[in-house]
C-alpha positions, 0 to 999 in steps of 0.5 A: 940345223944343229947350230940353231938347236945348240943355240936354243939349248944354250939360251935356256941354260942361261935363263935357268942359271939366272933363275937359280941364282935369283932364288938360291943366292938369297937362301944361301945368304940367309942360311949362311947368316943363320949357320955361319955368323949372321948376328942374332939382331939381324935375324930378329930384324928379318923376322920383324920385317916379314911380320910387319909386311904380313900384318900390314897387308892384312890390315889393308885388306881388311879396310879395303873389304870394309869399304867394298861392303859398306852395306852390312848384310851378314850377322857376323858383319854386324857383330864386327861393326859393334866391335869396330876399333878406333884408330888408336886401338887399331894401331895397338892391335897392329903392333901387338899382332906384329909382336906376336907373329915375330915371337911365334916365328922366332920360337920356330927358329930356336934350334938355329939361334946362336947364344949371341942374343938374350931373351930380354934383348929379343923382347926389347927389340921386338917391342920397339920395332913392332910399335908396341914399346910406346904403348907399353911405356907409362904416359906422361902425366900432367902436373897441374892443379887440374890433374887432381880435379878432373880425370883424363878422358883416357883414364890414364894417370888416375894412379900416379904410381901406375898411370896405365892402371884402368886406362883405355887401350891396355890389356885386360887384367889376368887373375889367373894365368891363361890356359892356351893350348900351346901355352902362348896364344892358341884358344882352348879347343883350337886343335881338334885332337887336344884332350882335356883330362882325357876328353875333347871339349864339346862344340859350343853350339851343342852346349847351347842347344842341349843346356842353354837354349829355351823357346821364347814362350817358355821363359819365366819372368822375374817377379821382383825386378824390372827390365830396367835392371837388365838394361842398366847392366848392359849399359854399364858393362859398355862403360867398362869394357870393349874387346874389339875383334882382330883386324886381319886379312882372312874373311871369317865368313868364307872359311870354317877352318881355324886360321888366325884370326878365325876361330869358327863355331862348328855346327853339326853336319847337315846336308844343307846350310853352312858348316859353321858360324863365323867367329873372329878372335879378339884383338891382342894387346901389347904386353911385355910379359915376364921380363928376363925369361930364358929364350926357351921360354920366349913364348911364355914371356909374352902370352897373348893378352886381349886389349880393352879399348875403354877405360875400366873406371865407372866414368860415364865413358858411354857418354863421353868416350874413352879417347880424345878423338871420340870426345872431340867428335861428341862435343858441341864446339859450335853451339852452347858452351860445354854441351854435347852434340845432338841430332840435327835432323830429328828430335823426340817431341822437342827433346834431343836425340843422339847424333848420327855417325859420320857418313863414312861409317859402315851402314850397319843400321836399319838393314833390309828385310828378307823380302828385300823391302826396307823394314823402316826408313833407313837411318844411320847408327847413333853416335855416342861414347860407346859404338854399341849404342844402337845395338838394341832400343833399350840401350839407345834409350839409356844413351839418349837419357844421359846425353840429355842429362849432360846438356841439362846440367851444363845449361844449369851450371853455366847459368849458375856460374857465368864466369866459367869457361866452356871447358869448365862447364863441360868438365863439371857436368861430366864430373856430375854425370860420372858420379851419378853412374857410380852411385846408381851402379854401386848403391842400387844395382850391384847389391841386387845382383850379389845379394846382401851377404855377398855384397858385404863380404866382397864389396863392403863400405867405402874406406877411401882411395887405395893407390895399391888397388889395381882397378883394371877390369879383369878378363874373367869379369868382362868375358864371363862373369858380367855376361850373366846378364845375357840370361836375364834378357827378355825376348820382347821389347815392350812399348807402353802408352801413357797409362802404362798399357801395351801401346795400341800403335806400337806392339812389342818388338821381338829382339830379332827385329830391333837389333841396330835399328835406330828408326825404332826409336826415331820414328816409332814414338821416341824414348818414352814408350821404351822407358815405360816398358823398362819401368813397368815390365819384368825382366826375364828370370835366370833359371838353370833350365831356362838360361837364354831365349831363342831370340839370342841363340837363333835370331841374333842380328838376323838380316836379309841373308840366311843365318844368324848368330848365337850369343850363348855360343859366342860367349863360350867361344870367346872364353876359349879364345881368351884362354880362360881356365875351366870352372873349378880353377875359378872356384878355387880362386874364390875359396869355393870348394871344387866340384868333381862328382855329380853329387858335388855339382848337384850341391851347386845346381839343384836341377839334376837334369841340367847337371846330367846334361852338362856332364854328358857333354864335358865328361869332366867337371874341370873341363866345364867352361866357366861362363856356363858353370857360373851361370848354372849355379843356384842363386845366393839369398836375395841375389841374381847370381850364384857364389862364383859370379858373386865373388868375381863381380864383387871383387871387381866392383870393389877394385873399381871403387877403391882404386879410383882416385876420382870416386865420388865419395873421395873427400877430395873430389866433391865438397861435403855439400855436393856429396849430400846432393848427389846422394839424393839423386836416382835413376828415376830422377834422371828419367823425370828430368829428361823424358815426358814421363810424369810418374815413375817408381821411386826405385827404377829397378823394382817392377811395379804396377801402375798407378799404385806403385808409381809416384809423381815426378814432383815427389822424386828427390834430386840434387840442388845445383846451388852446391856448385855455385862458385864465387870467383873473388876478383880484385884489381890484381887478378881479374879474369883475362880474355879468352884465348883464341883457339883455346880455353882456360879453367880455374882451380885453387892450389895451396889457397891461390887462384890458378888458371890452367890454359889448354888449346883446342885440338890441332893447336899447340900451347906456346907460353906458360900453361899455368898462371898463378895469382900473386900480390903483383898480379898474374905471374905470367901473361896468357899463352897463345895457341898456334896451329900444329902441322901434323903432316910434318910429323915423320915419326908418327905420321897422321896419314898412312903411307898410301895417303897424302897429308894436307895440313888444315887449320886445327887439323889435317886431311888425308888425300888419295889419288884416284881411284883410291879412296879413304877407308873407314879410318880416314887415314888409309887409301884403299882401292875403290874397285873402279877406274880412275876418272881420268881413265874414262877420257883415255878410254873414250879416246882409245875407243875412238881410235880403235873404232877408226882403225877397225873401220879402215881395216874393215874397209880395206879387207872388204874391198880386197875381197871384192876385187879378188872376186872380180879378178877371178871372172872369166876372160872376155872374148878375144882373150882379153881380161875384164877391166879392174872393178871400181876402186881397184887398179891393175897390178902386174902378176908375179910371173910377169913382174919377174920377167920384167925384172930380168928383161927391163927393156920390156917394161912393167906393162908386159904380162897379165894384170891382177887387181889390187884393192885401194 
């Protein structure tokens, strides 16, 4: 008895020793590396490996979650959809998250670090291995004559000395250092006990309810400006900035805790309902920070910056996109030369509509109503240069106008210059559309926002391109100042008939019923009724006591599930997320007096009730969130903003103009004749040329009454494209060559010589000389050829995620998944579909069949055994003999007799009593 016990104890001891060795030896090894000589490089590598694993798992989980929730049913999902990053932006965000996680981990390890590695070495190693370094390096700028003729789609190389200035997927500019609670990345208000000037920051939802929100019916309408002014502000904002949300594993709809990337908006305690509104932090940008900092200041050397997925420039990226991939999806490669794709399923009285997003995209548009019935026939979201084109009907209408304008210009320019290639037609039309965006914004829109005095002070006349000016959109402009327009949004989308009266069949739409619903435009009258409403109905007036209507604070992105979002609270929380310093810090930057006392604030905000409510919440003027402080200020004369936002917006617009090498007024961009024609054009002319409206106001931003304030479209001036006619002087030496297969060429002039610059379509690589020049002996080189690129052979930057298999195709590649995995929204990553593989169904069927057979056989054996046993227990018949075995049973010797037979074999097996045995 003792021997088995001892043996069992020994086995348990062996198992415990093995477990302890497996757990403790790595820890001992790691500790010895930290304390007794393991190199600093190895420590950094270890931290990086852990960060890569954590971030990649988070990204994968997020993609998988998106796949399983293709039908968006929560307001926060709609917000996430509107900020969905492209693959290139997602790659930068991933690298930045790895870099930030590594720096944070190393900062915690500082007491153990030995002086064998410098801060600069740490940053270089982290930037390189995290994947940030390629995004932090300046891009290679093309050295062709076209580089001075057309801007790159990414905005890169606009400034030759600083090629990343204004480019997409770079960090928003900082005009003041960020004010993070930990000095590194934690938002203002992250720690519930953190005091600012001795006080806690107020919950943003309380600020909204006590200061900002106003009922729909209580709004004051603007007597001077139309709803088109508000719509243009939102549209042009989407041309300059998009800060996507962070991609991480945490589902911010499920938690009310501050757990990166979740920074929820806390709600007042209530017995029922959620305790918070979901909020995800903005995606980080790769940033090297200050180089050469001391290791003790490592976190300060790489403070969190937010990425801008768009180009900063006023370049009509709303029409063409900010990446090569987006541009490729938007262009019409199969149809007419140089045009953009249009909707193949629907049209608007014969006029083009925006195409739909691809089938793999999230189903964010046309959500179901609260009753479960569709509000309207389902329609995918519109595809445009910016992913927010379907956000509200007015925005979709403006995107549609500019799609039509590009195709109108492309058709006219192609007819005027039949020798132009499709690329030349596209680029020339794009160049004109970009110039019109600049003219309408700086000539017509911004002066009305700033007022004449502030415009002269902060913007002033154009004096030419200044390469020393950084045009990058600033964090304060994008996150606070230019969001003033949210206070000018009317709660209703008005749709008018041909007499500019309320449409009998199309009543005004509450915004809550119009978010992300393209069918409101496709199936309810098209673009024209919306354009009439924008032209002939007033905007909401921004008044300190009526800052934002309840459609935006109580019904933002309302869907079939209970709850909604609050745009005012989102704006306040976003400013804290980005670490924007308080109100007075920005007034000091602009040279405005700081406001400390109630009397000081009353000088900036005449409404004493608003000032008293703000101070009751914030306790100290320096604590006031900059968006609220700037929004509440009294207007400057002739303006629609106060002094602070006029300063920030004016400075930003001047930088966007003066720091843009392709600004339309630059003498090297257009000819004098072309500039004169462009100056004639207007937003009203764009409406005339691309809609069914026959009468418009001469100034689209001035609200007017029909018909006395409207003019016939025949009297609205526009540009004469004759100024774009190009005469290509052919001679026997240098005639136009034939088109290159899978490529194209464009003509330009360099030092008075004719030059052809060749390019290949996406997925093809140029072999030969990119640029050929006309010489007295003819072209100085033969045309190049375009060969297919095998993207799958790229092992350094593989096109597909490691979870997918890559297959090369002509002009592209395809990522394939093994069943039951399917492609995620990025079309590059395989995620679990949540179902069994197709092959498994066959295995399951065969397995079920085998199990059924086994169960049947077993059941039969058991039943017969039970039946035989019951029969064997019947009493013996007369004469002492047992009854015969039942059918299906055979006699078996009883155990006692069997033993006897074994001892006395001469008696044979027939001796003794019999018991039945089931067959």
